C-alpha positions, 0 to 999 in steps of 0.5 A: 503894054502889060495893061493892054495884054491883061485887058485882052486876056480878061476880055477873052475870058469874059467872052468865053464865059458869056458863051458858056453861060448861055443857060436857061436863066440868060435865055429866059431873061431875053424872053421876059417882058416880051408879048407872048404873041412874039414867042408864039410867032417865033416858036409856033403854037405851044403844046399846052396852055393852062392855068396853074395853082402855083401861079397868081390868078390870071397867069397862064402857063405856055408849055412847049415839049420836045422829045428826041432820040439821043445817043451817048457813050457810057463808061462801063469799065476799064482795062489795063493798069495805071500805066497802060490802060483805058476806059471801056465805053458802050454806045447807049441810046434813049429818048430825051424829053424837054418841057419849057414853060413860060409864065404869062400874065393877064396882059399877055406878057412873059413874066417867068418860066421853067425848064424841065430837062430830061436830056439834051434837046431843050430849045434855047434861043 
């Protein structure tokens, strides 16, 4: 009985970690090896396609960019003492930008990518 309880706890922790680890690396692994035409069909046309000096000859960068207005609470101070008190927050707003690049080889296959995140609006799969 104890062994099955431990396995259940372990399975729950692994599931929670996998959910929390849906990061750029995991998302990119899902796209790697796929034809770029599948990506374009799913995401629509990229904002820009270009060759980069940082990549091998023949590879292209498919760049998707998004921008969105975001709001957040920022801690700006505190009040009270150690026993009774709290944090003072101020509502802030701004623009969040995200640049998702896919590296595509000369055969049209996604071989890598990069994410530049200036906010929380990055498109994930």
